[in-house]
N, C-alpha and C positions, 0 to 999 in steps of 0.2 A: 092366504093363497086360495083362489077359487078352484073349482073342479077343472076348468079349462087349462089353467096354468099347471095343475098337477099332472094332467094328461099329457101336456106338451113336454114337461120335464121327464116324465116316464118314457116317452117315445125317444127323447134325446139320449137318455141313458141307455135304452135298448139299442139304438143305432150305434152308439159309441162302443157298446159291449160287443155287438156283432162285428164291427170293423176291427176291433182289437183281436177277436178270435180269428178272423180271417187272416190278418196280418201276422198273427202268431203261428199259423200253420207252417210246419217245416217244409212241406212240399209246394208251397205257393210259388216260390221262385222257379222251381223246376217245371211246374205246370205252365207258367208264362213262357219259359224257354221252349217247352214242347210245342206249344201253339206256334211260336215263331219258327221253329224248325219245320213243322208241318206245312205252314203257309209257304215257307221258302222253297221246299222241294215240290209242293203242289204247283208252284209258279214255274220253276226251272226244269222240272222233269215231267214230260207229258204223260207218261205211263204211271206216275206215282199214285194217282187216285183210283186206278183200276182195282177191282176187288181182289184179283189174283196178286197184285203187287202189295196190297195191304196185308194179305195173308202171309206173304213172304216176310214183310216187315215185322209182323207179330211173332212169327216163328223165330226170327233172329233175336227179337227182344226177349222172348220166353227162355231161350237157351242161356241168356245172361241173367234174366230176372229170377230164375229158379234159385240161383246161387246168390244173387244180389240181396234177396230178402233176408236170409239168415245172416249174411255178412253185415247188413245194415243193423240188425238187432245187436250183433256183436259190437259194432262200432258205437251204437247208443250206449252199450255197456262199458265203453271205454277201452276196447281192445281191438287188435287186428288179427288176421290169419293169413299169412303169406303162403301157407301150404294148401289153400283151398283149391287152386287150379289143378295141381298134380294129384290131389286127393280124389278128384273126379275120375281121373285115369286109373288110379289105384282101385277104385270101386268097380270099374268096368273089368279090369284085369282079374281081380279076385273072383268075380262072378263067372267070367268066361273060363279061366283055367281050372277052377274047382269043378265046374260042371263037366268039362272035357276030360280032365284027368281021372275023376271019380266015376265017369260015365253015368252021372246022376241026372235026374230031371233038372232042367235049368233053373227051376224055381228054388231048388236047394242051394244052388250057387248064388241066386239072388238073395236068399235069406242069410247066407254066410257073409256076403258082401255087406249087407246092412249092419251086421254085428261088428265087422271089421272097421267100417267107416265110423260108426258110433264110438268104437274103442279108440280110434285115432283122435277123434274130437275130445274124448274124455282125457286122453293122455296129454293133449295140449293144455287143457284146462287145469289138470292136476299139476303138471310141471310149472305152469304159470303161478298158481297159488302157493305151491310149496317152495319154489326157489325165489320168488319175488323178482325174478328177472323180467325185463320188458317183454311184452308179447312179440315185438319185432324179432328179438333174439330167439325166443322159444320156437316160434313158427318158422323162422328162417332155417333153423336146424331141422325141423320136421320136413320142410320143403326139400332140403338137400338129401335127407335120408330117403324120403319117398321117391325122389327122382332117381336115386341110385338103385333102390329096391325095384322100382318099376322096370327099369332096363335090365338089371342083373338077374332078377328072378325070372323074367320072361325068357331071356336067352338061356338060362339054366334049364327051365322046364320045357320050352318049345324049340330051343335051338336057333331062334330068330328073334327079331325085335318086335314081332307081332304075334298075336295069339292065333290058334287054329280056329277054323270056322265051326260054329255050333248050330248053324242054321237047320241041320237035319236032326237035331236032338229033340227028345220029348220035352214038351212044355214051351218050346221056342215060339210057336205061333201065338199062344195065349199071352206070354210075356211081352211079345212084340205089340200085341193089341193094347196092353196096359201102358207101355212106356214109349212106343214109337209109331203108333197108328195115325191114320189121317181120317178126320171126320169131314164129310162133305155136307156143306150147307149152301143151298142155292146154286149148286153147280161149282162151288169153290171149295177147295180142300184146305182144311185147317188142321195143323198138327196137334196131337193130344197134349204136347208140352204146354200149350197155351192154357189148357184147363189146369194142369199141375201148377203152373205159375200163379194163376188167379186164386186157386185154392190156398196156396201158401200165403199170398197177400192177405186174404181174408182171415186166416187163422192167426197170422202174425199180428195183424191189426187188432184182433180181438184180445190176444194176449197182452199187447202193449196198453190198450185203452180200457179193458174191462176186467182185468185180473190183478191179483196182488203181485204175481210174478212180474207183470209189466211195471208196476211201481218200483219193484226191486231193481229191474234193469235200468230204469232212469236214475235211480238213487246211486247205484254202484258206478254208473258212468259219470255222474255229476261229482261225487265225492265219496269214494269207497270207505274212507275212514269214518266220516260222519254217518254213512249208511250202516256200517258195522256197529257204531255206537248206539243206534236206535233199534238194533235187533235184526237188521237185514242179513240173511245168510249169504254173504258175499261169495264165499268159496263155492257153494252149491250153485249160485246164480251164474257165475262165470263158467263153471264146468258145463252147466246146462246149455249155455250159449254156444260153446264150442261144439257140443254134441249136436246142436241145431245145424251148425255148418256141416257137420258130418252127414246129417240127414239129407241136406240139400245136395251134397256131393254124391250121395247114393242114388238119388233120383236122376241127377244129371248123368252119372256114370252108366246107369241102366239104359237111359235113352241113347247114349253114345254106342253102347254095345248092341242093342237090338235094332238100331238103325242100319248098322253095317255088318253085324254078326262077327266081325273081327276088330281088334283094338291095337293100335300102334302104341308101344310103350312110352314113346317120347312125347305124347300129346299132353296138352294142359299147361305147359310151362308158359308163364306170362299172363294167363287168364285171371289169376288172382288180382292183378292190378285193374283189370277191366271191371271185376265185381266191385272193387273198392271205389273206382271212378263212378260207377252207376249209383252207388250209395251216396257218395259226396255230391254228385249232381242233383240227387234227390233230396238234399237238405241235411244229411248227416254231418255232424261236426267231427273233425279229426280228434278233438279233445274229449268227445263223448258227452253223454247226457242229453242229447238233442237229436231228433230225427224221427222218421216214420217209415213203416213198411210200404205205404202208398207212394211215398217219395222215391223209394228205391225202384218201384215198378215204373214210375214216370222216367226215372233216370235210365232204366233199361230200355224203355220205349224210345227215348231220344237216341240211345245208342243204335237201336234197330233201324230207326228212320235214317240216321246218318250213314250207316254202313251200306244200306240198300239204296238209299236215295242217291248216293254218288254213282252207283251202278246204273240206276234208272236214268240219271241225267247224262250218262255216257261220259263222265269225267274220268280222269286218270285216278285209279284207286290208290296210287302211291300217296295221294294227298290225304287219305283217310285219317292217318294218325295226327296229321296237322289239325284237321277239323276237330278231332276228338280232344286233343289238348286244348285247343281254343275254347271249346265248349266247357271243358272242365274249369278253366280260369273264369270264363264269363259267368257260369252257373254259380261258382263259389262267391264271386263278387256280388251277384244278384241276390243270393241267399243272405249274405252279410248285410246288404242294404235293407232287405225285407225285415231282418231281425232288428236292425236299428230303428226302423219305422215302427215296428211293433212295440219296442221298448219306449219309444217316444210317446205313444198313445196311452201308456199306463199312467 
C-alpha cells in the first residue's frame, strides 16, 4: 500500500470515527428538535426573534433547567425523584420561615435551607439503598410527606397558606441580587437564573465526562450489580445524586423566595414531571446509563421556547400541554432512532 492509499484510509477512518461520535451523542436528537421548534416559532410568531422575547424564553428555560440538570444526572444513574417539585417549595419555605421567626439575617435562613434540602436528598438516597424499594415508591412517599409538611407547617407557624414577607429584613437585598436579580445587556434584561443554569450545566458536564464520579454514575445506571462487582461505590453514588437534586431544589427555592418575598405552600406540585420531561427530551433514557447534562439543558430550552412561543404566537395556552406531550413522544422517538443509527455505524 503506497502513501496515498494509507492517507486515504486514515481519512476514511477519521471521518467514520467523527460520524460515530456525533451520532452517539445523547443530545443530538434534542438539538435537532430544538432547531425545529426555534424555526417553527420564528415563522409563526412575529415577536419571537426579538431580544426581549428571547430573554423571556431563556428565563423560562432556566427555571426548569436548574432542576433538569441534577434530575438528568439522577436518571443517568438509573433513578427518579418525584419529590423534586415540592422540594423546591420546601426550600423556599424553610428559608423564609426560619428567617422571619428567628428575626435573623435572611442569609441564615438561606444556609439552614441548604442543609435541609441536602438532608432531604440524602434521606431519599439512604432509604433507596437501604430498603431496595424502587425510587418511584421512595420518592412518591417523600413527595406526599413534603406536600403535607409544606401546607401543615406553614399554617401552623404563619396561620395562612403563605409565608410572611421578609422584604424588609436584613440581608434581603444582597440575597435577592444573588438569586433573583436582573442583568442588563444591550438594553435587554436577563435573569441571573440563566447564569445559575449555565454554571450547573458546565459543572455537571465536567463531572460526567472528566471525573471518576462520572464513570460511577454511568456504571450504576447501566448495571448497578456489575458496577458494585468492580468496586464502584453504588450506595455513595446514589446518595450523592439525590443530594445533587437537593442542591438544585435549594437554588430554585431561593429564586422563588427572593423573586416574590413570600411563598405559597402549595406550589411546586407537578413540576417534577416537567423536570423529567426535559431530561428525557434531552436524551436521557428511562432505564438509566445514558444521557448528558447538555441534553437536559436543550430539553429545558425546548420547554421554554414552547411555553413562551405559544404566547408570542397568540395561540390558546390551553394547548400547551398537548404540544409538550407531543414533543416528548417525538423527541423520544427521535432519540431512539439516533441511537440505532449510532449502533449501526459501530
